[in-house]
C-alpha positions in Angstrom: 49.0 -101.5 7.5 47.4 -102.4 10.8 49.3 -104.6 13.2 47.7 -106.7 15.9 49.1 -108.9 18.7 47.4 -112.3 19.1 48.2 -114.9 21.8 48.7 -118.5 20.9 46.8 -120.9 23.1 48.2 -124.2 24.4 46.9 -126.1 21.3 49.0 -123.8 19.0 45.9 -121.9 17.7 45.0 -118.3 17.5 41.8 -116.4 16.8 42.4 -113.8 14.1 39.8 -111.0 14.0 39.8 -108.6 11.0 40.1 -105.0 12.3 38.0 -103.7 9.3 35.0 -106.0 9.1 35.2 -108.0 12.4 35.3 -111.4 10.8 37.1 -114.0 12.9 38.8 -117.2 12.2 40.7 -119.8 14.3 44.0 -120.8 12.7 46.7 -123.3 13.7 50.1 -121.6 13.9 52.1 -124.2 15.8 54.2 -124.8 12.7 55.5 -121.2 13.0 57.0 -121.7 16.5 59.6 -120.3 17.1 60.9 -119.1 13.8 58.1 -116.7 12.8 56.3 -114.2 15.0 54.5 -112.1 12.4 52.0 -113.1 9.7 50.5 -111.1 6.9 46.8 -111.8 6.7 44.3 -111.1 3.9 40.6 -111.2 5.0 37.6 -112.1 2.8 36.7 -108.4 2.8 40.0 -107.9 1.0 41.7 -105.9 3.8 45.3 -106.8 4.6 46.8 -106.6 8.1 49.7 -108.1 10.1 49.3 -110.2 13.2 52.2 -110.7 15.7 52.2 -114.1 17.3 52.8 -114.2 21.0 53.8 -117.7 22.1 54.3 -116.7 25.8 52.1 -118.4 28.3 52.0 -115.5 30.7 51.5 -111.7 30.2 54.7 -109.8 30.4 54.6 -106.2 31.7 57.3 -103.7 30.5 58.9 -101.9 33.5 62.0 -100.1 34.5 63.0 -100.9 38.1 66.4 -101.0 39.8 67.6 -104.0 41.7 70.5 -106.4 42.0 71.4 -110.0 41.3 73.7 -112.5 43.0 75.2 -115.7 41.7 76.8 -117.6 44.5 79.5 -117.7 45.7 81.0 -114.4 44.5 79.3 -113.0 41.4 76.9 -110.1 41.9 75.8 -106.8 40.3 73.3 -104.1 39.8 70.5 -104.5 37.3 67.5 -102.8 35.7 64.4 -105.0 35.5 62.9 -104.4 32.0 60.0 -106.8 32.0 58.2 -109.2 34.4 55.5 -111.9 34.3 54.3 -114.5 36.7 56.8 -116.9 35.3 60.0 -114.8 35.0 61.8 -111.5 34.4 64.1 -109.9 31.9 66.8 -107.5 33.1 69.8 -105.7 31.9 73.0 -105.7 34.0 74.5 -102.3 34.6 78.1 -103.5 34.0 79.6 -106.5 32.2 78.7 -109.9 33.7 79.7 -113.5 33.7 76.2 -115.0 33.6 75.4 -117.8 31.2 72.3 -119.9 30.3 71.5 -122.4 33.1 73.0 -120.3 35.9 70.9 -120.1 39.1 70.7 -116.5 40.3 69.0 -114.6 43.1 67.3 -111.4 42.1 66.0 -108.7 44.4 64.1 -105.5 43.5 61.3 -103.3 44.8 58.1 -102.9 42.8 56.8 -99.4 42.2 53.4 -100.3 43.7 51.7 -98.5 46.6 53.2 -100.7 49.3 56.7 -100.9 47.7 56.7 -104.7 47.7 60.2 -106.2 47.7 60.6 -109.2 45.4 63.4 -111.6 46.1 63.3 -114.7 43.8 65.5 -117.6 42.7 65.7 -117.6 38.9 67.3 -119.7 36.2 68.9 -117.9 33.3 67.3 -118.8 30.0 68.5 -116.1 27.6 71.8 -114.0 27.5 72.1 -111.3 24.9 74.9 -108.9 25.8 73.8 -107.2 29.0 70.2 -108.5 28.7 69.3 -111.5 30.8 66.0 -113.4 30.5 65.1 -115.6 33.4 62.5 -118.0 34.5 61.5 -118.2 38.2 62.9 -121.4 39.7 59.9 -122.0 41.9 56.4 -121.3 40.7 54.6 -123.7 43.0 52.8 -120.9 44.9 51.1 -117.8 43.7 52.9 -114.5 44.5 50.1 -112.2 45.5 52.1 -109.0 45.3 53.4 -109.8 41.9 50.0 -110.9 40.7 48.3 -107.6 41.7 51.2 -105.6 40.3 50.8 -107.3 36.9 47.1 -106.4 36.6 47.5 -102.9 37.8 
């Protein structure tokens, strides 16, 4: 069975395109947020396929970069950045940590781009699953040029 990723727009709708015949249909999926992320679809051409709903507002790039985090006044540690977007990052701590949802943390790591851009950002912890930490950038008022170029490369 074919599996496709579809991005949900701000109105809670997706455009589903049949991979077999090309027929498209706009469907409201707001009622599935956040409990379901995959739907089994049957087209009018009788083909069946799965669509994975992506509710994220920003593209998330999978990466593997070393860095470190600091939570003032005394908590710090090494980390491996696993994914990044214009709105936040996900990282794994190398050792056990004391981070919890709502903590304000500073992260610092170097992108593997041509110029070796250093990223240092204030983030707010949104997800904690064992050593995995999902964070939202605390300040998104200005566009980060280096990060923007990195995400499209």
